[in-house]
PyMOL CGO cylinders between C-alpha atoms (Angstrom):
from pymol import cmd
from pymol.cgo import CYLINDER

trace = [
    CYLINDER, -1.98, 10.19, -14.99, -1.43, 10.95, -11.05, 0.3, 1, 1, 1, 1, 1, 1,
    CYLINDER, -1.43, 10.95, -11.05, -4.69, 12.12, -11.37, 0.3, 1, 1, 1, 1, 1, 1,
    CYLINDER, -4.69, 12.12, -11.37, -6.30, 8.86, -11.62, 0.3, 1, 1, 1, 1, 1, 1,
    CYLINDER, -6.30, 8.86, -11.62, -3.88, 7.15, -9.00, 0.3, 1, 1, 1, 1, 1, 1,
    CYLINDER, -3.88, 7.15, -9.00, -5.03, 10.06, -6.93, 0.3, 1, 1, 1, 1, 1, 1,
    CYLINDER, -5.03, 10.06, -6.93, -8.59, 9.63, -7.02, 0.3, 1, 1, 1, 1, 1, 1,
    CYLINDER, -8.59, 9.63, -7.02, -7.87, 5.55, -6.54, 0.3, 1, 1, 1, 1, 1, 1,
    CYLINDER, -7.87, 5.55, -6.54, -6.24, 6.40, -3.50, 0.3, 1, 1, 1, 1, 1, 1,
    CYLINDER, -6.24, 6.40, -3.50, -9.04, 8.98, -2.07, 0.3, 1, 1, 1, 1, 1, 1,
    CYLINDER, -9.04, 8.98, -2.07, -11.86, 6.36, -2.66, 0.3, 1, 1, 1, 1, 1, 1,
    CYLINDER, -11.86, 6.36, -2.66, -9.57, 3.31, -1.21, 0.3, 1, 1, 1, 1, 1, 1,
    CYLINDER, -9.57, 3.31, -1.21, -9.03, 5.17, 2.15, 0.3, 1, 1, 1, 1, 1, 1,
    CYLINDER, -9.03, 5.17, 2.15, -12.58, 6.41, 2.05, 0.3, 1, 1, 1, 1, 1, 1,
    CYLINDER, -12.58, 6.41, 2.05, -13.98, 2.99, 1.87, 0.3, 1, 1, 1, 1, 1, 1,
    CYLINDER, -13.98, 2.99, 1.87, -11.53, 2.35, 4.97, 0.3, 1, 1, 1, 1, 1, 1,
    CYLINDER, -11.53, 2.35, 4.97, -13.17, 5.06, 6.83, 0.3, 1, 1, 1, 1, 1, 1,
    CYLINDER, -13.17, 5.06, 6.83, -16.33, 3.38, 6.39, 0.3, 1, 1, 1, 1, 1, 1,
]
cmd.load_cgo(trace, "trace")
């Protein structure tokens, strides 16, 4: 499920942005 992996990466870089 690449969708899940993408979502995780999205949240990860989002957290780094904060």
